[in-house]
C-alpha atoms as an extended CHARMM CRD file, in Angstrom:
* protein
*
       233  EXT
         1         1  MET       CA           -136.9380000000      -17.6040000000       32.9640000000  PROA      1               0.0000000000
         2         2  GLN       CA           -136.5510000000      -14.9750000000       35.5990000000  PROA      2               0.0000000000
         3         3  THR       CA           -134.3540000000      -12.0710000000       34.8880000000  PROA      3               0.0000000000
         4         4  LEU       CA           -130.7860000000      -11.5700000000       36.0800000000  PROA      4               0.0000000000
         5         5  LYS       CA           -132.0420000000       -8.9200000000       38.5990000000  PROA      5               0.0000000000
         6         6  GLN       CA           -134.6370000000      -11.2380000000       39.9800000000  PROA      6               0.0000000000
         7         7  PHE       CA           -132.0610000000      -13.9630000000       40.2170000000  PROA      7               0.0000000000
         8         8  LEU       CA           -129.5310000000      -11.9160000000       41.9130000000  PROA      8               0.0000000000
         9         9  SER       CA           -132.2680000000      -10.7480000000       44.4400000000  PROA      9               0.0000000000
        10        10  GLU       CA           -132.3530000000      -14.3840000000       45.7550000000  PROA      10              0.0000000000
        11        11  LYS       CA           -128.6410000000      -15.0890000000       45.4520000000  PROA      11              0.0000000000
        12        12  GLU       CA           -125.3290000000      -13.3430000000       46.6530000000  PROA      12              0.0000000000
        13        13  ASN       CA           -124.7190000000      -10.6480000000       44.2970000000  PROA      13              0.0000000000
        14        14  ASN       CA           -121.1700000000      -11.7090000000       42.9700000000  PROA      14              0.0000000000
        15        15  LEU       CA           -119.4010000000      -13.0830000000       39.7760000000  PROA      15              0.0000000000
        16        16  ASN       CA           -120.2150000000      -16.5430000000       40.3810000000  PROA      16              0.0000000000
        17        17  SER       CA           -124.0630000000      -15.8340000000       40.7370000000  PROA      17              0.0000000000
        18        18  ILE       CA           -123.6810000000      -13.9850000000       37.3690000000  PROA      18              0.0000000000
        19        19  ILE       CA           -121.8470000000      -16.7980000000       35.6210000000  PROA      19              0.0000000000
        20        20  ARG       CA           -124.3580000000      -19.3380000000       36.9440000000  PROA      20              0.0000000000
        21        21  TYR       CA           -127.2220000000      -17.3490000000       35.3870000000  PROA      21              0.0000000000
        22        22  ALA       CA           -125.5000000000      -16.7250000000       32.1020000000  PROA      22              0.0000000000
        23        23  LYS       CA           -124.5820000000      -20.4650000000       31.7360000000  PROA      23              0.0000000000
        24        24  GLN       CA           -128.2160000000      -21.5440000000       32.5020000000  PROA      24              0.0000000000
        25        25  TYR       CA           -129.5620000000      -18.7840000000       30.1340000000  PROA      25              0.0000000000
        26        26  GLY       CA           -126.9810000000      -19.9520000000       27.4100000000  PROA      26              0.0000000000
        27        27  ASN       CA           -127.7460000000      -23.6060000000       27.7410000000  PROA      27              0.0000000000
        28        28  GLU       CA           -131.3810000000      -22.8230000000       27.1940000000  PROA      28              0.0000000000
        29        29  THR       CA           -131.1330000000      -20.5580000000       24.2780000000  PROA      29              0.0000000000
        30        30  TRP       CA           -128.0870000000      -21.1790000000       22.1590000000  PROA      30              0.0000000000
        31        31  GLY       CA           -129.8270000000      -23.8730000000       19.9760000000  PROA      31              0.0000000000
        32        32  ALA       CA           -132.8080000000      -21.7030000000       19.3910000000  PROA      32              0.0000000000
        33        33  VAL       CA           -130.6300000000      -18.7620000000       18.2660000000  PROA      33              0.0000000000
        34        34  LEU       CA           -128.8800000000      -20.9860000000       16.0030000000  PROA      34              0.0000000000
        35        35  HSD       CA           -132.1650000000      -22.5620000000       14.4780000000  PROA      35              0.0000000000
        36        36  HSD       CA           -133.9590000000      -19.1830000000       14.0260000000  PROA      36              0.0000000000
        37        37  ASN       CA           -131.0940000000      -17.6580000000       12.2530000000  PROA      37              0.0000000000
        38        38  GLN       CA           -129.6170000000      -20.6620000000       10.4560000000  PROA      38              0.0000000000
        39        39  GLU       CA           -130.5670000000      -19.6530000000        7.0050000000  PROA      39              0.0000000000
        40        40  ASP       CA           -129.3090000000      -16.2260000000        7.2890000000  PROA      40              0.0000000000
        41        41  LEU       CA           -126.0740000000      -17.3370000000        8.9350000000  PROA      41              0.0000000000
        42        42  GLN       CA           -125.4050000000      -19.7470000000        6.1600000000  PROA      42              0.0000000000
        43        43  GLN       CA           -125.8110000000      -17.2200000000        3.5500000000  PROA      43              0.0000000000
        44        44  ILE       CA           -123.4790000000      -14.8500000000        5.3710000000  PROA      44              0.0000000000
        45        45  PHE       CA           -120.8860000000      -17.6360000000        5.7240000000  PROA      45              0.0000000000
        46        46  ALA       CA           -121.1190000000      -18.4490000000        2.0880000000  PROA      46              0.0000000000
        47        47  LYS       CA           -120.4360000000      -14.7520000000        1.2370000000  PROA      47              0.0000000000
        48        48  TYR       CA           -118.2580000000      -13.6080000000        4.0550000000  PROA      48              0.0000000000
        49        49  GLY       CA           -116.8980000000      -16.6260000000        5.7470000000  PROA      49              0.0000000000
        50        50  ASP       CA           -116.2400000000      -16.5260000000        9.4790000000  PROA      50              0.0000000000
        51        51  ARG       CA           -117.9910000000      -13.1720000000        9.8770000000  PROA      51              0.0000000000
        52        52  ALA       CA           -121.0430000000      -15.3490000000       10.2940000000  PROA      52              0.0000000000
        53        53  TYR       CA           -119.9100000000      -16.4490000000       13.6170000000  PROA      53              0.0000000000
        54        54  GLY       CA           -119.5940000000      -12.8820000000       14.8120000000  PROA      54              0.0000000000
        55        55  VAL       CA           -123.2650000000      -12.3420000000       13.9190000000  PROA      55              0.0000000000
        56        56  TYR       CA           -124.1340000000      -15.2960000000       16.0120000000  PROA      56              0.0000000000
        57        57  VAL       CA           -122.3210000000      -14.3480000000       18.8540000000  PROA      57              0.0000000000
        58        58  GLN       CA           -123.9010000000      -10.8120000000       18.9160000000  PROA      58              0.0000000000
        59        59  LYS       CA           -127.4180000000      -12.4230000000       18.7310000000  PROA      59              0.0000000000
        60        60  PHE       CA           -126.5630000000      -14.9710000000       21.2600000000  PROA      60              0.0000000000
        61        61  MET       CA           -124.8790000000      -12.5670000000       23.7850000000  PROA      61              0.0000000000
        62        62  GLU       CA           -127.2240000000       -9.5800000000       23.4880000000  PROA      62              0.0000000000
        63        63  PRO       CA           -129.7950000000      -10.7680000000       25.8150000000  PROA      63              0.0000000000
        64        64  ILE       CA           -127.2700000000      -11.6300000000       28.4530000000  PROA      64              0.0000000000
        65        65  GLN       CA           -125.4680000000       -8.2640000000       27.8930000000  PROA      65              0.0000000000
        66        66  ASN       CA           -128.9140000000       -6.4060000000       28.2820000000  PROA      66              0.0000000000
        67        67  GLN       CA           -129.6990000000       -8.4710000000       31.6790000000  PROA      67              0.0000000000
        68        68  LEU       CA           -126.2900000000       -7.2970000000       33.0480000000  PROA      68              0.0000000000
        69        69  LEU       CA           -126.9130000000       -3.7890000000       32.1390000000  PROA      69              0.0000000000
        70        70  ASP       CA           -130.5240000000       -3.7200000000       33.5640000000  PROA      70              0.0000000000
        71        71  ALA       CA           -129.1040000000       -5.2670000000       36.6900000000  PROA      71              0.0000000000
        72        72  GLY       CA           -126.8960000000       -2.2180000000       37.1170000000  PROA      72              0.0000000000
        73        73  PHE       CA           -123.6120000000       -3.6890000000       35.8070000000  PROA      73              0.0000000000
        74        74  ILE       CA           -121.2320000000       -2.1820000000       33.2830000000  PROA      74              0.0000000000
        75        75  VAL       CA           -120.2980000000       -4.2870000000       30.2250000000  PROA      75              0.0000000000
        76        76  LYS       CA           -119.3680000000       -3.6460000000       26.6220000000  PROA      76              0.0000000000
        77        77  THR       CA           -122.0840000000       -4.6000000000       24.2720000000  PROA      77              0.0000000000
        78        78  GLY       CA           -121.7710000000       -6.3390000000       20.8590000000  PROA      78              0.0000000000
        79        79  PHE       CA           -118.8630000000       -8.4800000000       19.6160000000  PROA      79              0.0000000000
        80        80  ASN       CA           -115.4800000000       -6.9810000000       19.7520000000  PROA      80              0.0000000000
        81        81  MET       CA           -112.9870000000       -9.0700000000       17.6810000000  PROA      81              0.0000000000
        82        82  ALA       CA           -109.9870000000       -7.5500000000       19.6660000000  PROA      82              0.0000000000
        83        83  ASP       CA           -111.5980000000       -8.9040000000       22.8480000000  PROA      83              0.0000000000
        84        84  SER       CA           -111.1810000000      -12.5950000000       21.6570000000  PROA      84              0.0000000000
        85        85  ILE       CA           -108.6060000000      -15.0780000000       20.6710000000  PROA      85              0.0000000000
        86        86  GLU       CA           -108.6390000000      -18.1330000000       18.4380000000  PROA      86              0.0000000000
        87        87  ASN       CA           -105.6250000000      -20.4150000000       18.5840000000  PROA      87              0.0000000000
        88        88  TRP       CA           -106.8120000000      -23.9450000000       19.0660000000  PROA      88              0.0000000000
        89        89  GLY       CA           -108.1430000000      -27.0800000000       17.2150000000  PROA      89              0.0000000000
        90        90  PRO       CA           -108.5520000000      -28.3260000000       13.7130000000  PROA      90              0.0000000000
        91        91  PRO       CA           -110.4800000000      -26.2120000000       11.0040000000  PROA      91              0.0000000000
        92        92  GLU       CA           -113.6640000000      -28.3550000000       11.6630000000  PROA      92              0.0000000000
        93        93  GLU       CA           -113.6160000000      -27.6490000000       15.3560000000  PROA      93              0.0000000000
        94        94  ARG       CA           -111.7950000000      -24.4690000000       15.9870000000  PROA      94              0.0000000000
        95        95  GLU       CA           -112.1170000000      -22.8390000000       19.3760000000  PROA      95              0.0000000000
        96        96  ARG       CA           -112.4120000000      -19.0810000000       19.8490000000  PROA      96              0.0000000000
        97        97  CYS       CA           -112.6260000000      -17.4270000000       23.5560000000  PROA      97              0.0000000000
        98        98  ILE       CA           -114.4110000000      -14.2370000000       23.6900000000  PROA      98              0.0000000000
        99        99  TRP       CA           -114.4130000000      -12.2010000000       26.8820000000  PROA      99              0.0000000000
       100       100  TYR       CA           -116.4210000000       -9.5700000000       28.4270000000  PROA      100             0.0000000000
       101       101  VAL       CA           -115.1420000000       -7.5680000000       31.4030000000  PROA      101             0.0000000000
       102       102  ILE       CA           -118.0090000000       -6.8760000000       34.0750000000  PROA      102             0.0000000000
       103       103  LYS       CA           -117.8260000000       -3.8760000000       36.2730000000  PROA      103             0.0000000000
       104       104  GLN       CA           -119.8630000000       -2.7730000000       39.1650000000  PROA      104             0.0000000000
       105       105  ASN       CA           -121.9520000000        0.4900000000       38.6410000000  PROA      105             0.0000000000
       106       106  ASP       CA           -119.1440000000        2.5280000000       40.1370000000  PROA      106             0.0000000000
       107       107  GLY       CA           -116.5550000000        1.2110000000       37.6110000000  PROA      107             0.0000000000
       108       108  THR       CA           -114.8670000000       -1.3000000000       39.9240000000  PROA      108             0.0000000000
       109       109  PRO       CA           -114.1100000000       -4.4310000000       37.9800000000  PROA      109             0.0000000000
       110       110  LEU       CA           -115.9760000000       -7.5620000000       39.1980000000  PROA      110             0.0000000000
       111       111  GLY       CA           -114.4540000000      -10.2830000000       36.8090000000  PROA      111             0.0000000000
       112       112  THR       CA           -114.5900000000      -11.4720000000       33.3560000000  PROA      112             0.0000000000
       113       113  LEU       CA           -117.2380000000      -13.5080000000       31.4600000000  PROA      113             0.0000000000
       114       114  VAL       CA           -115.8120000000      -15.7590000000       28.7000000000  PROA      114             0.0000000000
       115       115  LEU       CA           -117.7300000000      -17.3400000000       25.9300000000  PROA      115             0.0000000000
       116       116  GLN       CA           -115.9510000000      -20.3580000000       24.4870000000  PROA      116             0.0000000000
       117       117  LEU       CA           -117.1540000000      -20.7600000000       20.8270000000  PROA      117             0.0000000000
       118       118  TYR       CA           -116.4840000000      -24.0820000000       18.9010000000  PROA      118             0.0000000000
       119       119  HSD       CA           -117.0300000000      -23.6100000000       15.1220000000  PROA      119             0.0000000000
       120       120  SER       CA           -116.0070000000      -24.9690000000       11.6240000000  PROA      120             0.0000000000
       121       121  HSD       CA           -114.0100000000      -23.0690000000        9.1030000000  PROA      121             0.0000000000
       122       122  THR       CA           -115.0690000000      -25.6210000000        6.3480000000  PROA      122             0.0000000000
       123       123  GLN       CA           -118.9130000000      -24.8680000000        6.6610000000  PROA      123             0.0000000000
       124       124  PHE       CA           -121.1060000000      -22.9720000000        8.8420000000  PROA      124             0.0000000000
       125       125  SER       CA           -121.4560000000      -25.2840000000       11.9840000000  PROA      125             0.0000000000
       126       126  LEU       CA           -121.2110000000      -25.3260000000       15.6340000000  PROA      126             0.0000000000
       127       127  PRO       CA           -119.9210000000      -28.8200000000       16.4260000000  PROA      127             0.0000000000
       128       128  LYS       CA           -120.2520000000      -28.3020000000       20.2170000000  PROA      128             0.0000000000
       129       129  ALA       CA           -122.4990000000      -26.1450000000       22.4660000000  PROA      129             0.0000000000
       130       130  PRO       CA           -121.0230000000      -22.7610000000       23.4120000000  PROA      130             0.0000000000
       131       131  HSD       CA           -119.6410000000      -22.7390000000       26.8900000000  PROA      131             0.0000000000
       132       132  ILE       CA           -119.6520000000      -19.8080000000       29.4090000000  PROA      132             0.0000000000
       133       133  PHE       CA           -117.1190000000      -19.5420000000       32.2040000000  PROA      133             0.0000000000
       134       134  SER       CA           -115.4080000000      -16.7820000000       34.3830000000  PROA      134             0.0000000000
       135       135  LEU       CA           -111.9720000000      -15.4540000000       35.0490000000  PROA      135             0.0000000000
       136       136  GLU       CA           -111.0700000000      -13.4330000000       38.0640000000  PROA      136             0.0000000000
       137       137  VAL       CA           -108.5940000000      -11.3730000000       36.2450000000  PROA      137             0.0000000000
       138       138  THR       CA           -109.8750000000       -8.4100000000       34.1580000000  PROA      138             0.0000000000
       139       139  GLU       CA           -106.7970000000       -6.9020000000       32.5500000000  PROA      139             0.0000000000
       140       140  ARG       CA           -106.2520000000       -7.8310000000       28.8200000000  PROA      140             0.0000000000
       141       141  ASP       CA           -102.6580000000       -9.2060000000       29.1930000000  PROA      141             0.0000000000
       142       142  GLU       CA           -103.8060000000      -11.3090000000       32.2450000000  PROA      142             0.0000000000
       143       143  ILE       CA           -106.7700000000      -12.7790000000       30.3330000000  PROA      143             0.0000000000
       144       144  MET       CA           -104.7640000000      -13.5930000000       27.3500000000  PROA      144             0.0000000000
       145       145  ASP       CA           -102.1600000000      -15.3660000000       29.5900000000  PROA      145             0.0000000000
       146       146  MET       CA           -104.9180000000      -17.4600000000       31.1740000000  PROA      146             0.0000000000
       147       147  PHE       CA           -106.1520000000      -18.7320000000       28.0230000000  PROA      147             0.0000000000
       148       148  THR       CA           -102.7020000000      -20.2910000000       27.4030000000  PROA      148             0.0000000000
       149       149  TYR       CA           -103.2480000000      -22.7110000000       30.2640000000  PROA      149             0.0000000000
       150       150  ALA       CA           -105.3310000000      -25.7250000000       29.1190000000  PROA      150             0.0000000000
       151       151  SER       CA           -106.9220000000      -26.0970000000       32.4900000000  PROA      151             0.0000000000
       152       152  THR       CA           -108.4540000000      -22.7700000000       32.1050000000  PROA      152             0.0000000000
       153       153  ARG       CA           -110.3400000000      -23.7370000000       28.9580000000  PROA      153             0.0000000000
       154       154  ILE       CA           -111.0410000000      -27.3670000000       29.0050000000  PROA      154             0.0000000000
       155       155  HSD       CA           -114.2240000000      -27.9750000000       30.8480000000  PROA      155             0.0000000000
       156       156  ASP       CA           -115.4110000000      -31.2450000000       29.0740000000  PROA      156             0.0000000000
       157       157  TRP       CA           -113.0400000000      -33.9100000000       28.7480000000  PROA      157             0.0000000000
       158       158  THR       CA           -115.2680000000      -36.1890000000       26.6880000000  PROA      158             0.0000000000
       159       159  SER       CA           -115.3270000000      -36.7770000000       22.9960000000  PROA      159             0.0000000000
       160       160  GLU       CA           -119.0200000000      -37.7870000000       22.5630000000  PROA      160             0.0000000000
       161       161  GLY       CA           -121.3160000000      -36.2100000000       19.9310000000  PROA      161             0.0000000000
       162       162  TYR       CA           -118.8950000000      -35.8660000000       17.0960000000  PROA      162             0.0000000000
       163       163  GLN       CA           -118.5750000000      -37.6130000000       13.7340000000  PROA      163             0.0000000000
       164       164  ASN       CA           -115.1470000000      -38.4430000000       12.3480000000  PROA      164             0.0000000000
       165       165  ALA       CA           -114.0390000000      -36.9890000000        9.0020000000  PROA      165             0.0000000000
       166       166  SER       CA           -113.6550000000      -39.6250000000        6.1800000000  PROA      166             0.0000000000
       167       167  GLU       CA           -110.3870000000      -41.3180000000        6.0390000000  PROA      167             0.0000000000
       168       168  ASP       CA           -110.8450000000      -43.1780000000        2.5980000000  PROA      168             0.0000000000
       169       169  GLU       CA           -109.2280000000      -42.2100000000       -0.7630000000  PROA      169             0.0000000000
       170       170  ILE       CA           -105.6460000000      -41.4640000000        0.5070000000  PROA      170             0.0000000000
       171       171  GLN       CA           -103.9720000000      -40.6010000000       -2.8750000000  PROA      171             0.0000000000
       172       172  LYS       CA           -103.6730000000      -36.8460000000       -1.8980000000  PROA      172             0.0000000000
       173       173  TRP       CA           -103.1200000000      -35.2710000000        1.4990000000  PROA      173             0.0000000000
       174       174  GLU       CA           -104.0300000000      -32.0760000000        3.0610000000  PROA      174             0.0000000000
       175       175  TYR       CA           -102.2300000000      -30.4240000000        5.9560000000  PROA      175             0.0000000000
       176       176  SER       CA           -102.9280000000      -28.1210000000        8.8460000000  PROA      176             0.0000000000
       177       177  VAL       CA           -100.9530000000      -26.4980000000       11.7250000000  PROA      177             0.0000000000
       178       178  ASP       CA           -101.5930000000      -25.9530000000       15.3640000000  PROA      178             0.0000000000
       179       179  ILE       CA            -99.3280000000      -23.2640000000       16.8240000000  PROA      179             0.0000000000
       180       180  SER       CA           -100.6360000000      -23.4750000000       20.5050000000  PROA      180             0.0000000000
       181       181  LEU       CA           -100.0240000000      -27.2540000000       21.5470000000  PROA      181             0.0000000000
       182       182  GLY       CA            -97.6360000000      -26.0220000000       24.0490000000  PROA      182             0.0000000000
       183       183  ASP       CA           -100.4660000000      -24.4330000000       25.9450000000  PROA      183             0.0000000000
       184       184  TYR       CA           -101.7180000000      -27.9410000000       27.0500000000  PROA      184             0.0000000000
       185       185  LEU       CA            -98.2900000000      -28.5490000000       28.6560000000  PROA      185             0.0000000000
       186       186  LYS       CA            -97.9710000000      -25.4220000000       30.6250000000  PROA      186             0.0000000000
       187       187  PRO       CA            -97.9740000000      -26.2100000000       34.3640000000  PROA      187             0.0000000000
       188       188  HSD       CA           -100.7800000000      -24.2420000000       36.2790000000  PROA      188             0.0000000000
       189       189  ARG       CA           -100.3770000000      -23.8220000000       40.1250000000  PROA      189             0.0000000000
       190       190  GLY       CA            -97.5770000000      -26.3630000000       39.9680000000  PROA      190             0.0000000000
       191       191  GLN       CA            -99.4110000000      -29.0980000000       38.0230000000  PROA      191             0.0000000000
       192       192  ILE       CA            -99.2410000000      -30.3930000000       34.5010000000  PROA      192             0.0000000000
       193       193  TYR       CA           -102.4330000000      -32.0420000000       33.3400000000  PROA      193             0.0000000000
       194       194  GLY       CA           -101.3550000000      -34.9800000000       31.2280000000  PROA      194             0.0000000000
       195       195  SER       CA           -104.7420000000      -35.5780000000       29.8700000000  PROA      195             0.0000000000
       196       196  ALA       CA           -104.8840000000      -32.0870000000       28.3740000000  PROA      196             0.0000000000
       197       197  VAL       CA           -102.5350000000      -33.1900000000       25.5600000000  PROA      197             0.0000000000
       198       198  ASP       CA           -104.9320000000      -36.1060000000       24.9060000000  PROA      198             0.0000000000
       199       199  TYR       CA           -107.8310000000      -33.7110000000       24.7380000000  PROA      199             0.0000000000
       200       200  ALA       CA           -106.0510000000      -31.3980000000       22.4150000000  PROA      200             0.0000000000
       201       201  LEU       CA           -104.8940000000      -34.3200000000       19.9640000000  PROA      201             0.0000000000
       202       202  ALA       CA           -108.5980000000      -36.0010000000       20.2570000000  PROA      202             0.0000000000
       203       203  SER       CA           -110.1290000000      -32.8690000000       18.6960000000  PROA      203             0.0000000000
       204       204  TRP       CA           -107.8190000000      -33.3090000000       15.6040000000  PROA      204             0.0000000000
       205       205  GLY       CA           -108.0940000000      -37.1500000000       15.5210000000  PROA      205             0.0000000000
       206       206  ARG       CA           -111.9730000000      -36.8100000000       15.6460000000  PROA      206             0.0000000000
       207       207  ASN       CA           -111.8090000000      -35.1130000000       12.3120000000  PROA      207             0.0000000000
       208       208  GLY       CA           -109.2710000000      -37.5050000000       10.6310000000  PROA      208             0.0000000000
       209       209  TRP       CA           -106.1850000000      -35.5520000000       11.2810000000  PROA      209             0.0000000000
       210       210  GLU       CA           -102.9410000000      -37.5380000000       11.9220000000  PROA      210             0.0000000000
       211       211  LEU       CA           -100.0910000000      -35.7600000000       13.9230000000  PROA      211             0.0000000000
       212       212  VAL       CA            -97.0120000000      -35.6710000000       11.6500000000  PROA      212             0.0000000000
       213       213  SER       CA            -94.4000000000      -33.7460000000       13.5920000000  PROA      213             0.0000000000
       214       214  ILE       CA            -93.8740000000      -31.3250000000       16.4240000000  PROA      214             0.0000000000
       215       215  VAL       CA            -91.3540000000      -28.5210000000       16.3020000000  PROA      215             0.0000000000
       216       216  PRO       CA            -90.5170000000      -26.0940000000       19.0120000000  PROA      216             0.0000000000
       217       217  HSD       CA            -90.3190000000      -22.4390000000       17.9160000000  PROA      217             0.0000000000
       218       218  GLN       CA            -89.4700000000      -19.7250000000       20.4760000000  PROA      218             0.0000000000
       219       219  ASP       CA            -91.9470000000      -20.2040000000       23.3520000000  PROA      219             0.0000000000
       220       220  ARG       CA            -94.3390000000      -22.0560000000       21.0520000000  PROA      220             0.0000000000
       221       221  ILE       CA            -94.7440000000      -25.8170000000       20.0400000000  PROA      221             0.0000000000
       222       222  ILE       CA            -96.0370000000      -26.1170000000       16.4930000000  PROA      222             0.0000000000
       223       223  ALA       CA            -97.8120000000      -29.3250000000       15.6680000000  PROA      223             0.0000000000
       224       224  TYR       CA            -98.1310000000      -30.3750000000       11.9300000000  PROA      224             0.0000000000
       225       225  PHE       CA           -101.0670000000      -32.5690000000       10.9160000000  PROA      225             0.0000000000
       226       226  LYS       CA           -102.1150000000      -34.3120000000        7.8010000000  PROA      226             0.0000000000
       227       227  ARG       CA           -105.2660000000      -36.5070000000        6.6330000000  PROA      227             0.0000000000
       228       228  PRO       CA           -106.3460000000      -38.0420000000        3.3030000000  PROA      228             0.0000000000
       229       229  LEU       CA           -107.8820000000      -35.7670000000        0.8010000000  PROA      229             0.0000000000
       230       230  HSD       CA           -110.8390000000      -36.8170000000       -1.3500000000  PROA      230             0.0000000000
       231       231  LYS       CA           -110.1280000000      -37.1850000000       -4.9870000000  PROA      231             0.0000000000
       232       232  ASN       CA           -112.8500000000      -34.8220000000       -5.9360000000  PROA      232             0.0000000000
       233       233  ALA       CA           -111.3980000000      -32.2500000000       -3.6130000000  PROA      233             0.0000000000
């Protein structure tokens, strides 16, 4: 695959071109990065939990960050937990958005690259391929606000490629909470995307969770879910 510098020499040098390259690079490499580091990442998860996903993100993003630096752009390297947010989805399919502000070589902000990582809290697993997209805003508060709009984060409305959690043995129940269901109801540019709620609830339903109740709290909508718990759990 050609370098970002080579790619941009043939394209318009803007944020869209950078994201197009990063998406292509990510689609071609995310699985290989996972496969080559699977054993180490599973060991890290067993010992330190979700820290393993931070290690994966560093390994996955490092080549892209280096390509940006080599092409003359300014971008933070590594993985900074403070430049990310995780609010959505059930434990088996949790969604974290990690952002990287890209600046031109004179320090002028160009835009923000976002890595959307779907991951499990119950075992080390990426149930869905990472997704890369862009935001035109570059200030932290604006970035955080954009993520509260479902239309910003939802790029794949299908539910293919998942396995449902088991629903047998219902003598016991386990519960979980989603504090950000209201994000899927926020109008963006005057429109409310009705299918966004279906998308949000489907990710819980795929994993055997049943919606029990919805409670408004301040500016949030809190959703409570339950599902059958195995007897040997």
